[in-house]
Backbone as ProteinMPNN parsed JSONL, in Angstrom:
{"seq_chain_A": "MAKLVIDFDEINEKSRMKLVKGSVIPRPIAWITTLNENGSVNLAPFSYFNAVSPTLVIVSFQRNGAKQKDTFLNITREKEAVIHIVNKSLIEEMDRTSSPLERNKSELELTHLTVSPSMKVKTPGIEEALIRFEVVLEESLTLKNYDKTEDEADLVILRVIGSVIDETVYDSTKGYVLSDVLQPVARLGGTEYATIKKIPFKREF", "coords_chain_A": {"N_chain_A": [[119.334, 1.429, 117.718], [120.414, -1.152, 119.635], [118.338, -3.111, 122.14], [118.376, -3.98, 125.342], [116.467, -6.636, 126.566], [115.03, -7.754, 129.744], [114.015, -10.347, 131.977], [113.12, -9.881, 134.799], [112.22, -12.575, 136.234], [114.156, -14.559, 135.435], [116.647, -13.536, 135.957], [119.518, -13.857, 138.673], [119.51, -12.801, 141.716], [121.38, -11.314, 143.23], [122.291, -10.216, 140.273], [119.894, -8.638, 139.792], [119.914, -6.503, 141.568], [122.497, -5.671, 141.042], [121.851, -4.373, 138.612], [119.535, -2.576, 139.353], [120.724, -1.084, 141.589], [123.007, 0.145, 140.116], [121.75, 1.83, 138.252], [119.715, 3.284, 139.457], [121.134, 6.307, 140.135], [122.494, 9.497, 140.974], [122.801, 7.984, 144.157], [121.409, 9.595, 146.917], [123.012, 9.935, 150.414], [122.667, 9.093, 153.874], [123.958, 9.57, 156.423], [124.15, 8.379, 159.313], [123.734, 9.006, 163.276], [123.003, 6.831, 165.911], [121.891, 5.857, 169.035], [123.068, 3.445, 170.829], [122.495, 0.47, 172.626], [123.577, 0.479, 175.305], [124.181, 3.665, 175.406], [126.121, 4.04, 174.004], [127.569, 5.581, 170.993], [126.37, 4.732, 167.7], [127.744, 5.337, 164.46], [126.834, 5.195, 161.231], [126.211, 4.848, 157.517], [124.138, 5.002, 154.788], [122.684, 4.037, 151.768], [120.076, 4.162, 150.785], [118.169, 6.471, 150.744], [115.709, 8.779, 150.591], [114.126, 12.037, 150.316], [110.746, 12.057, 150.742], [108.905, 13.994, 151.552], [108.167, 17.434, 152.142], [109.158, 17.044, 154.85], [109.37, 14.799, 155.073], [111.978, 11.681, 155.612], [112.83, 9.288, 154.084], [114.333, 5.827, 154.637], [116.103, 2.766, 154.125], [117.044, -0.545, 155.05], [119.665, -2.559, 154.786], [119.218, -5.992, 155.222], [120.896, -8.918, 156.897], [120.977, -11.674, 156.226], [118.828, -12.793, 158.426], [119.47, -11.218, 160.06], [119.049, -7.891, 161.921], [120.073, -4.138, 160.853], [122.068, -2.701, 163.065], [121.499, 0.094, 163.324], [118.976, 0.301, 162.677], [117.573, -1.097, 164.684], [118.067, 0.991, 166.686], [117.32, 3.227, 166.018], [113.92, 2.319, 166.355], [113.882, 1.784, 168.873], [114.511, 3.775, 169.928], [113.166, 5.501, 169.104], [114.391, 7.912, 167.666], [116.893, 9.836, 165.672], [119.733, 11.528, 164.305], [120.633, 12.117, 160.794], [123.035, 13.0, 158.94], [124.222, 15.268, 156.345], [126.545, 14.092, 154.304], [129.95, 15.303, 152.726], [131.902, 16.265, 150.548], [134.71, 16.71, 152.394], [134.267, 14.939, 154.161], [134.403, 12.261, 153.146], [136.069, 10.047, 153.703], [136.239, 9.678, 156.228], [133.227, 9.082, 156.558], [133.199, 6.231, 155.03], [135.019, 5.099, 156.85], [133.004, 4.049, 158.657], [131.44, 2.72, 157.661], [132.059, -0.161, 158.175], [131.655, -3.596, 159.996], [131.038, -3.986, 163.141], [131.094, -5.322, 166.9], [127.928, -5.765, 168.319], [126.727, -2.428, 170.07], [129.128, -1.421, 169.864], [130.973, 1.595, 169.198], [131.538, 3.081, 166.188], [132.792, 5.552, 166.066], [135.38, 5.477, 167.335], [136.916, 4.692, 165.227], [137.089, 6.534, 163.788], [138.221, 10.2, 163.513], [136.276, 12.611, 164.552], [134.226, 14.836, 166.109], [131.511, 14.385, 168.572], [128.55, 16.63, 168.97], [126.075, 18.224, 171.242], [122.407, 17.515, 170.355], [119.511, 19.535, 169.787], [116.76, 19.236, 169.912], [116.614, 15.866, 170.381], [117.958, 13.042, 172.339], [120.382, 12.25, 170.664], [123.578, 12.942, 169.666], [125.313, 14.707, 167.51], [127.477, 14.972, 164.728], [129.971, 16.765, 164.713], [131.528, 17.817, 162.665], [129.878, 17.956, 160.504], [128.07, 19.536, 157.649], [125.459, 19.994, 157.365], [122.67, 18.573, 159.234], [120.039, 16.735, 160.352], [117.946, 16.59, 162.756], [115.374, 13.652, 163.973], [112.607, 11.922, 164.524], [110.909, 8.928, 164.865], [108.436, 8.295, 162.32], [107.078, 5.625, 161.566], [107.576, 2.72, 160.289], [108.706, 0.162, 158.309], [108.182, -3.795, 156.941], [110.314, -5.243, 154.627], [109.913, -7.395, 151.848], [111.681, -10.002, 149.997], [112.533, -10.144, 146.741], [111.062, -12.558, 145.788], [108.882, -12.919, 147.756], [109.931, -14.498, 149.927], [111.407, -14.214, 152.221], [111.977, -11.898, 154.979], [113.263, -9.112, 153.927], [114.486, -6.434, 154.103], [114.551, -3.837, 155.761], [112.22, -0.466, 156.562], [112.35, 2.756, 157.416], [110.571, 5.372, 158.025], [110.863, 8.922, 158.716], [110.541, 11.695, 160.273], [111.58, 14.902, 160.094], [112.705, 17.48, 162.27], [114.482, 18.985, 163.597], [116.992, 21.416, 162.095], [120.482, 21.466, 162.416], [122.818, 23.638, 160.529], [125.878, 24.461, 158.655], [126.639, 27.82, 158.322], [128.015, 28.345, 155.969], [126.794, 27.146, 153.888], [124.909, 28.041, 153.779], [122.122, 30.124, 152.534], [120.811, 31.95, 153.942], [118.576, 34.256, 153.244], [117.438, 33.427, 151.183], [116.835, 31.284, 152.121], [118.073, 29.24, 150.745], [119.921, 25.856, 150.4], [123.087, 25.962, 149.798], [124.37, 24.604, 147.295], [127.051, 23.96, 145.809], [128.67, 25.085, 147.252], [128.532, 23.465, 149.445], [129.053, 20.67, 148.313], [127.879, 17.98, 148.247], [127.822, 14.368, 148.636], [127.665, 11.288, 146.774], [126.322, 7.992, 146.438], [126.959, 5.97, 143.421], [127.045, 2.843, 141.46], [128.35, -0.098, 142.727], [131.111, 0.013, 144.563], [131.864, 3.125, 144.232], [131.36, 6.768, 144.581], [129.855, 9.894, 143.986], [130.413, 13.398, 143.213], [128.409, 16.592, 143.356], [127.173, 18.119, 139.94], [126.588, 21.142, 138.244], [124.198, 21.173, 136.141], [123.191, 23.542, 132.937], [120.655, 25.051, 132.5], [117.851, 26.334, 130.708], [114.51, 26.387, 131.326], [111.721, 26.529, 129.161], [109.177, 26.883, 129.41]], "CA_chain_A": [[120.233, 1.232, 118.978], [119.382, -2.409, 119.828], [118.106, -3.116, 123.276], [117.646, -5.82, 126.015], [114.861, -7.318, 127.355], [115.45, -8.952, 131.097], [113.408, -10.527, 132.47], [113.799, -10.033, 136.367], [112.532, -13.504, 136.409], [114.743, -15.181, 134.79], [117.976, -13.492, 136.512], [119.272, -14.23, 139.852], [119.557, -11.842, 142.958], [122.635, -10.53, 142.459], [122.148, -9.542, 138.978], [118.521, -7.618, 139.687], [120.656, -5.871, 142.697], [123.14, -4.716, 140.188], [120.964, -3.01, 137.366], [118.926, -1.185, 139.687], [121.667, 0.38, 142.37], [123.856, 0.701, 138.794], [120.782, 2.729, 137.159], [119.165, 4.482, 140.206], [122.303, 6.719, 140.768], [123.366, 8.919, 142.405], [121.601, 8.183, 145.514], [122.266, 10.688, 148.709], [123.833, 9.269, 151.802], [122.264, 9.062, 155.025], [124.77, 9.375, 157.575], [123.383, 8.237, 160.902], [123.907, 8.642, 164.679], [121.597, 6.508, 166.826], [121.994, 5.449, 170.825], [123.248, 1.958, 171.106], [121.4, 0.134, 174.113], [125.04, 0.765, 176.417], [124.39, 4.75, 175.664], [127.057, 4.619, 172.542], [127.032, 6.387, 169.271], [126.335, 4.559, 166.44], [127.387, 5.939, 163.081], [126.975, 4.531, 160.238], [126.456, 5.434, 156.601], [122.896, 4.264, 154.78], [122.297, 5.196, 150.366], [118.812, 3.707, 150.223], [117.761, 6.984, 151.069], [115.68, 10.218, 150.13], [112.798, 12.771, 150.872], [109.546, 11.9, 150.386], [107.865, 15.263, 151.431], [108.821, 18.728, 152.714], [109.673, 16.916, 155.871], [109.449, 13.545, 155.775], [112.257, 11.302, 155.336], [112.539, 7.639, 154.617], [115.689, 5.218, 154.512], [116.121, 1.014, 154.065], [118.249, -1.149, 156.074], [119.085, -4.147, 154.28], [119.257, -7.2, 156.395], [122.169, -10.002, 156.227], [120.225, -13.014, 156.614], [118.433, -12.39, 159.205], [120.244, -9.824, 160.808], [118.975, -6.711, 161.207], [121.187, -3.743, 161.512], [122.254, -2.131, 164.535], [120.611, 1.447, 163.224], [117.536, -0.065, 162.313], [117.02, -1.223, 165.797], [118.064, 1.529, 167.118], [115.831, 4.044, 165.805], [112.59, 1.801, 166.538], [113.769, 1.566, 170.141], [114.769, 5.183, 171.24], [112.226, 6.498, 167.877], [115.071, 9.027, 166.959], [118.421, 9.868, 165.351], [120.177, 12.436, 163.587], [121.128, 12.192, 160.072], [124.227, 14.351, 158.43], [124.989, 14.832, 154.583], [128.085, 13.762, 153.182], [129.938, 16.604, 151.959], [133.441, 15.867, 149.968], [135.774, 16.503, 152.908], [133.977, 13.753, 155.334], [133.987, 11.118, 152.345], [137.25, 8.895, 154.144], [135.803, 9.41, 157.837], [132.172, 8.215, 156.264], [134.184, 5.143, 154.581], [135.272, 4.526, 157.975], [132.019, 4.191, 159.693], [130.743, 1.632, 157.162], [132.931, -1.386, 158.765], [131.08, -3.681, 160.713], [131.351, -3.864, 164.136], [129.933, -5.901, 167.579], [126.522, -4.464, 168.839], [127.266, -1.546, 171.406], [130.66, -0.85, 169.685], [131.295, 2.444, 168.358], [132.18, 3.64, 164.724], [133.404, 7.275, 166.253], [136.379, 4.734, 167.297], [136.998, 4.533, 164.291], [137.423, 7.869, 163.34], [138.604, 11.596, 164.183], [135.171, 13.128, 164.145], [133.621, 15.363, 167.425], [130.222, 14.789, 168.561], [127.975, 17.624, 169.556], [124.855, 17.893, 171.343], [121.869, 17.848, 169.514], [118.822, 20.199, 170.169], [115.584, 18.411, 169.989], [116.75, 14.73, 170.375], [119.069, 12.775, 173.001], [121.279, 11.471, 170.039], [124.13, 13.755, 169.277], [125.185, 14.81, 166.23], [128.667, 15.051, 164.313], [130.329, 18.529, 164.526], [132.308, 18.608, 161.315], [129.077, 18.029, 159.389], [127.733, 21.001, 157.456], [124.279, 19.652, 157.631], [122.553, 17.63, 160.333], [118.78, 16.768, 160.622], [117.211, 15.985, 163.996], [114.59, 13.34, 163.215], [111.768, 11.096, 165.106], [110.501, 7.936, 164.006], [106.942, 7.592, 162.109], [106.706, 4.365, 161.09], [108.722, 1.335, 159.942], [107.916, -1.492, 157.512], [109.205, -4.753, 156.748], [110.38, -5.186, 153.187], [109.811, -8.456, 151.629], [112.249, -9.514, 148.779], [111.901, -10.434, 145.064], [110.077, -13.625, 145.785], [108.526, -12.519, 148.837], [110.216, -15.722, 150.622], [111.53, -13.832, 153.409], [112.287, -10.707, 154.91], [114.921, -8.365, 152.736], [115.337, -4.805, 154.608], [113.832, -2.601, 157.041], [112.565, 0.713, 156.132], [111.629, 3.627, 158.476], [109.811, 6.716, 157.476], [111.169, 9.928, 159.463], [110.445, 13.162, 160.522], [112.273, 16.163, 160.246], [112.52, 18.052, 163.35], [115.039, 20.338, 163.349], [118.258, 21.059, 161.523], [121.581, 22.455, 162.429], [123.593, 23.759, 159.618], [126.858, 25.11, 158.695], [126.35, 29.022, 157.918], [128.813, 28.67, 154.943], [126.376, 26.487, 152.865], [123.452, 28.236, 153.607], [121.837, 31.412, 152.121], [119.544, 32.666, 155.175], [118.199, 35.069, 153.1], [116.545, 33.185, 150.36], [116.405, 30.279, 152.209], [118.602, 28.154, 149.921], [120.693, 25.137, 150.641], [124.373, 26.307, 148.38], [124.862, 22.528, 146.77], [127.847, 24.057, 145.38], [129.367, 24.977, 148.739], [128.028, 22.345, 150.151], [129.504, 19.561, 147.61], [127.495, 16.565, 148.643], [128.575, 13.375, 148.135], [126.247, 10.184, 146.474], [126.453, 6.989, 146.112], [127.055, 5.549, 142.658], [126.717, 1.524, 141.852], [129.61, -0.637, 143.246], [131.846, 1.382, 146.189], [132.033, 3.966, 143.906], [131.123, 7.918, 144.989], [130.634, 11.02, 143.01], [129.544, 14.537, 143.766], [126.884, 17.036, 142.276], [127.553, 18.828, 139.176], [124.804, 21.781, 137.997], [124.076, 21.342, 134.079], [123.098, 24.768, 132.348], [119.424, 24.315, 131.523], [116.975, 27.171, 130.971], [113.14, 26.135, 131.496], [111.092, 27.04, 127.992], [108.226, 27.504, 129.376]], "C_chain_A": [[119.088, -0.749, 119.233], [119.052, -2.462, 121.496], [117.911, -4.376, 123.941], [117.099, -5.911, 126.89], [115.565, -8.314, 128.441], [114.419, -9.27, 131.719], [113.701, -11.061, 133.947], [113.241, -11.944, 136.895], [113.015, -14.688, 136.33], [116.56, -14.792, 135.036], [118.121, -13.82, 137.917], [119.378, -12.957, 140.815], [120.338, -10.873, 142.957], [122.642, -9.466, 141.148], [120.875, -8.416, 138.592], [119.211, -6.519, 140.643], [121.601, -4.924, 141.725], [122.749, -3.814, 139.24], [120.386, -1.951, 138.173], [119.856, -0.726, 140.524], [122.946, 0.651, 141.189], [122.755, 1.569, 138.156], [120.329, 3.748, 138.331], [120.191, 5.156, 140.648], [122.145, 8.29, 140.223], [122.479, 9.061, 143.199], [122.326, 8.68, 147.022], [122.641, 9.538, 149.656], [122.871, 9.66, 152.871], [123.224, 7.917, 156.404], [124.421, 9.548, 159.296], [123.87, 7.931, 162.222], [122.74, 7.938, 165.073], [122.531, 6.458, 168.546], [121.869, 3.94, 170.916], [122.573, 1.68, 172.384], [122.154, 0.381, 175.362], [125.188, 2.24, 175.954], [125.504, 5.122, 174.615], [126.811, 5.194, 172.107], [127.324, 5.766, 168.509], [126.003, 5.22, 165.168], [127.732, 5.207, 162.248], [126.254, 4.989, 159.004], [125.548, 4.441, 155.726], [122.45, 4.909, 152.763], [120.956, 4.751, 149.986], [118.113, 4.974, 150.842], [117.396, 8.124, 150.48], [114.664, 10.962, 150.726], [111.734, 12.607, 150.132], [108.042, 12.758, 150.386], [108.631, 16.234, 151.924], [109.487, 18.325, 154.375], [109.859, 15.292, 156.642], [110.666, 12.842, 155.023], [112.582, 9.768, 154.806], [114.381, 6.439, 154.255], [115.666, 3.392, 154.874], [117.609, 0.962, 154.68], [118.474, -2.131, 155.641], [119.616, -5.147, 155.139], [120.497, -8.183, 155.732], [121.703, -11.168, 156.924], [119.108, -12.407, 157.307], [118.169, -11.329, 160.427], [119.711, -8.673, 160.679], [120.413, -5.157, 161.721], [120.908, -2.758, 162.588], [121.015, -0.677, 164.584], [119.479, 1.362, 163.44], [117.028, -0.238, 163.652], [116.894, 0.018, 166.897], [117.336, 2.73, 167.441], [114.72, 3.493, 166.324], [112.575, 1.431, 168.393], [113.613, 2.772, 170.44], [113.578, 5.997, 170.017], [113.034, 7.93, 167.449], [116.144, 8.957, 166.514], [118.723, 11.1, 164.737], [121.042, 12.104, 162.139], [122.161, 13.273, 159.317], [124.199, 13.683, 156.881], [126.078, 14.768, 154.515], [128.401, 14.61, 152.198], [131.576, 15.755, 151.111], [134.404, 15.291, 151.267], [135.633, 15.293, 153.918], [134.189, 12.615, 154.356], [134.899, 10.163, 153.038], [136.161, 8.564, 155.352], [134.237, 8.638, 157.538], [132.324, 6.843, 156.062], [133.916, 4.483, 155.662], [134.041, 3.496, 158.738], [131.269, 2.888, 158.808], [131.314, 0.073, 157.712], [132.21, -1.996, 159.617], [132.089, -3.777, 161.962], [130.118, -4.812, 164.956], [129.14, -4.865, 167.726], [127.403, -3.977, 170.234], [128.409, -1.255, 171.108], [130.708, 0.432, 168.614], [131.97, 2.916, 167.434], [133.162, 4.845, 165.089], [134.714, 6.358, 166.43], [137.346, 4.604, 166.389], [137.352, 6.032, 163.659], [138.289, 9.063, 164.433], [137.398, 12.665, 164.802], [134.948, 13.473, 165.637], [132.449, 15.139, 167.496], [129.639, 16.258, 169.313], [126.44, 17.228, 170.138], [123.401, 18.286, 170.152], [120.406, 19.318, 170.549], [117.75, 19.813, 170.426], [115.543, 16.756, 170.941], [117.714, 14.279, 171.283], [120.378, 12.508, 171.913], [121.816, 12.857, 169.538], [124.479, 13.619, 168.05], [126.834, 14.731, 166.185], [128.929, 16.35, 163.807], [130.764, 18.947, 163.297], [131.053, 18.296, 159.986], [128.497, 18.854, 158.924], [126.163, 21.278, 157.441], [123.678, 18.726, 158.395], [120.831, 18.132, 160.386], [118.416, 16.141, 161.988], [115.991, 15.274, 163.801], [113.97, 12.52, 163.987], [111.148, 9.935, 164.088], [108.668, 8.283, 163.798], [106.441, 6.549, 162.159], [107.622, 3.441, 160.33], [107.887, 0.449, 159.269], [109.156, -2.338, 157.117], [109.291, -4.964, 155.403], [110.495, -6.669, 152.968], [111.314, -8.747, 150.286], [111.921, -10.291, 147.795], [110.816, -11.242, 145.095], [109.317, -13.837, 146.482], [108.4, -14.08, 149.679], [110.733, -15.544, 151.874], [111.636, -12.264, 153.48], [113.247, -9.602, 154.584], [115.609, -7.142, 153.383], [114.139, -4.461, 155.702], [113.475, -1.423, 156.896], [111.963, 1.639, 157.061], [111.424, 4.812, 157.708], [109.828, 7.87, 158.666], [110.871, 11.019, 159.729], [111.428, 14.26, 161.133], [112.074, 17.39, 161.613], [112.863, 19.169, 163.891], [116.491, 20.378, 162.879], [119.466, 22.084, 161.804], [122.574, 22.468, 160.938], [124.379, 24.749, 159.311], [126.623, 27.002, 157.909], [127.067, 29.179, 156.315], [128.047, 27.947, 153.623], [124.622, 26.547, 153.106], [123.055, 29.961, 153.445], [120.552, 31.997, 153.025], [118.546, 33.508, 154.781], [117.131, 34.735, 152.715], [116.275, 31.601, 150.834], [117.062, 28.993, 151.596], [119.593, 27.485, 150.709], [122.573, 25.602, 149.378], [125.096, 25.036, 148.048], [126.83, 22.896, 146.245], [128.849, 24.425, 146.378], [129.553, 23.758, 149.14], [128.681, 20.844, 149.733], [129.129, 18.137, 148.519], [128.102, 15.347, 148.019], [127.279, 11.854, 147.978], [126.875, 9.034, 146.451], [126.231, 6.503, 144.497], [126.808, 3.714, 142.75], [128.532, 0.979, 142.347], [129.952, 0.617, 144.733], [132.176, 2.497, 145.393], [131.454, 5.092, 143.914], [131.092, 9.068, 143.795], [130.08, 12.331, 143.463], [128.718, 15.128, 142.815], [127.86, 18.089, 141.432], [126.532, 19.644, 138.506], [125.234, 21.406, 136.301], [123.051, 22.833, 133.834], [121.478, 24.521, 131.814], [118.973, 25.928, 132.244], [115.7, 26.497, 130.176], [112.415, 27.065, 129.862], [109.767, 27.7, 128.438], [107.755, 28.117, 130.864]], "O_chain_A": [[117.952, -1.202, 119.094], [119.718, -1.637, 122.122], [117.494, -5.444, 123.494], [117.2, -5.319, 127.964], [116.323, -9.261, 128.234], [113.75, -8.312, 132.107], [114.237, -12.113, 134.296], [113.843, -12.5, 137.813], [112.592, -15.696, 136.896], [117.496, -15.427, 134.55], [117.089, -14.081, 138.535], [119.244, -11.926, 140.155], [120.046, -9.702, 142.715], [122.927, -8.269, 141.118], [120.791, -7.657, 137.627], [118.888, -5.393, 140.265], [121.485, -3.701, 141.65], [123.213, -2.686, 139.069], [120.549, -0.75, 137.952], [119.997, 0.464, 140.244], [123.836, 1.432, 141.527], [123.27, 2.146, 137.198], [120.552, 4.95, 138.181], [120.48, 4.764, 141.779], [121.693, 8.416, 139.085], [121.564, 9.884, 143.195], [123.234, 8.332, 147.777], [122.476, 8.338, 149.437], [122.236, 10.692, 152.65], [123.266, 6.792, 156.903], [124.449, 10.474, 160.106], [124.372, 6.832, 162.457], [121.615, 8.278, 164.706], [123.578, 7.003, 168.897], [120.814, 3.32, 171.049], [122.142, 2.572, 173.115], [121.539, 0.496, 176.423], [126.388, 2.514, 175.972], [125.788, 6.295, 174.371], [125.758, 5.76, 172.4], [128.513, 5.831, 168.198], [124.912, 5.578, 164.722], [128.77, 4.547, 162.302], [125.38, 5.766, 159.388], [125.857, 3.249, 155.719], [122.0, 6.037, 152.562], [120.641, 4.954, 148.813], [117.265, 4.591, 151.649], [118.255, 8.734, 149.843], [114.25, 10.494, 151.786], [111.705, 12.959, 148.953], [106.936, 12.617, 149.865], [109.806, 15.966, 152.174], [110.169, 19.133, 155.006], [110.174, 14.811, 157.73], [110.719, 13.146, 153.831], [112.417, 9.03, 155.778], [115.31, 6.781, 153.523], [115.173, 2.957, 155.915], [118.609, 1.671, 154.799], [117.632, -2.992, 155.894], [120.629, -4.871, 155.782], [120.912, -8.227, 154.574], [122.041, -11.523, 158.053], [118.468, -11.515, 156.751], [117.308, -10.906, 161.197], [119.716, -8.164, 159.557], [121.299, -5.199, 162.575], [119.861, -2.19, 162.898], [120.11, -0.441, 165.385], [118.849, 2.087, 164.209], [116.026, 0.425, 163.921], [115.999, 0.12, 167.736], [116.897, 3.17, 168.503], [114.227, 4.36, 167.046], [111.627, 0.979, 169.036], [112.678, 3.077, 171.179], [113.248, 7.156, 170.267], [112.429, 8.895, 166.982], [116.72, 7.921, 166.847], [117.743, 11.84, 164.648], [122.219, 11.806, 162.343], [121.796, 14.446, 159.242], [124.173, 12.553, 156.393], [126.673, 15.812, 154.781], [127.756, 14.841, 151.176], [132.003, 14.64, 151.41], [134.805, 14.134, 151.398], [136.605, 14.734, 154.425], [134.122, 11.606, 155.058], [134.349, 9.065, 152.958], [135.452, 7.563, 155.447], [133.994, 7.644, 158.223], [131.674, 6.108, 156.806], [133.058, 3.61, 155.794], [134.259, 2.4, 159.255], [130.535, 2.127, 159.438], [130.557, -0.848, 157.406], [131.782, -1.162, 160.415], [133.318, -3.706, 161.978], [128.998, -5.11, 164.542], [129.284, -3.665, 167.493], [128.185, -4.532, 171.006], [129.033, -0.736, 172.034], [130.514, 0.286, 167.407], [133.121, 3.25, 167.716], [134.195, 5.048, 164.452], [135.362, 6.481, 165.391], [138.524, 4.419, 166.692], [138.269, 6.052, 162.838], [138.763, 8.931, 165.561], [137.795, 13.543, 165.568], [135.345, 12.661, 166.473], [131.849, 15.595, 166.523], [130.324, 16.857, 170.142], [125.751, 16.293, 169.729], [123.448, 19.178, 169.305], [120.547, 19.779, 171.681], [117.547, 20.074, 171.612], [114.762, 16.489, 171.854], [118.658, 15.069, 171.266], [121.48, 12.584, 172.457], [121.085, 13.754, 169.115], [124.129, 12.64, 167.391], [127.496, 14.503, 167.197], [128.403, 16.937, 162.862], [130.554, 20.06, 162.815], [131.301, 18.398, 158.785], [128.002, 19.449, 159.881], [125.65, 22.396, 157.486], [124.297, 17.673, 158.242], [120.387, 19.279, 160.437], [118.748, 14.963, 162.124], [115.138, 16.062, 163.391], [114.891, 11.944, 164.566], [110.966, 10.034, 162.874], [107.85, 8.459, 164.701], [105.373, 6.376, 162.747], [108.537, 3.997, 159.723], [106.742, 0.074, 159.522], [110.35, -2.074, 156.985], [108.201, -4.87, 154.839], [111.135, -7.294, 153.814], [111.857, -7.773, 149.764], [111.033, -11.132, 147.936], [109.74, -10.911, 144.597], [108.71, -14.892, 146.293], [107.37, -14.679, 149.99], [110.645, -16.457, 152.695], [111.48, -11.491, 152.535], [114.119, -9.428, 155.434], [116.799, -6.835, 153.313], [113.118, -4.974, 156.161], [114.485, -0.746, 157.086], [110.913, 1.231, 157.557], [112.167, 5.134, 156.78], [108.942, 7.828, 159.519], [111.179, 11.567, 158.67], [111.875, 14.399, 162.272], [111.061, 18.09, 161.617], [112.2, 20.052, 164.434], [117.225, 19.449, 163.217], [119.436, 23.274, 161.488], [122.963, 21.436, 160.39], [123.986, 25.898, 159.516], [126.431, 27.005, 156.693], [126.668, 30.063, 155.556], [128.514, 28.083, 152.492], [123.66, 25.814, 152.875], [123.589, 30.854, 154.102], [119.483, 32.404, 152.569], [117.619, 33.716, 155.563], [116.053, 35.119, 153.169], [115.654, 30.803, 150.131], [116.667, 27.863, 151.886], [120.184, 28.109, 151.59], [122.696, 25.297, 148.192], [126.165, 24.608, 148.481], [127.696, 22.033, 146.392], [129.974, 23.953, 146.213], [130.602, 23.115, 149.165], [128.829, 19.963, 150.58], [129.877, 17.467, 149.231], [128.796, 15.379, 147.003], [126.384, 11.528, 148.758], [128.106, 9.07, 146.442], [125.049, 6.686, 144.205], [126.464, 3.207, 143.818], [129.575, 1.628, 142.266], [129.389, 1.472, 145.417], [133.071, 3.098, 145.988], [130.555, 4.954, 143.085], [131.945, 9.202, 142.918], [129.117, 12.22, 144.222], [128.32, 14.605, 141.774], [128.852, 18.688, 141.846], [125.537, 19.027, 138.126], [126.267, 21.416, 135.632], [122.183, 23.067, 134.675], [121.218, 23.854, 130.812], [119.271, 26.508, 133.288], [115.662, 26.159, 128.993], [112.751, 28.231, 129.653], [109.327, 28.763, 127.999], [106.739, 28.806, 130.954]]}, "name": "protein", "num_of_chains": 1, "seq": "MAKLVIDFDEINEKSRMKLVKGSVIPRPIAWITTLNENGSVNLAPFSYFNAVSPTLVIVSFQRNGAKQKDTFLNITREKEAVIHIVNKSLIEEMDRTSSPLERNKSELELTHLTVSPSMKVKTPGIEEALIRFEVVLEESLTLKNYDKTEDEADLVILRVIGSVIDETVYDSTKGYVLSDVLQPVARLGGTEYATIKKIPFKREF"}
């Protein structure tokens, strides 16, 4: 089987991005509510997202030129947010909230979603989400581009301090999330999404 050898120094930025984003899949989606400066609720999805410890998660926000994402600015100002796990029934609503809006405009106006008070943070959550995490800011980092010539993204490390979870997707006796009931949605390359299908597997050791 032939292999292609690709030197990232010899391809352009778009080709690098397509190769990495198309290979590192599926990527979970952080659907994040934050508070805008005027107190309105910002809601947006991000797929550079994952867990890095039992109670720490990371989210990276890509810059548009020098412009930083509203969600990142809100998190660094308010020191908190709410992260929702997107399930199959919410994919259309989630997609609507990816539309760029003016600063301090709420993406909720594009949806039929309901806000719900949080337990431990001021930022409200989305009632229709089956799982949501209340988080506080631990640390933020600025990430350079490949050539190290400019700032490319802003990364936050967030501590999970509470969760609101629908009883239908949680086995409270064993403490397990029921992924087959939750049907979480993940990001593929381009604008494609996927759900999870379990693979039968038995460990031999």
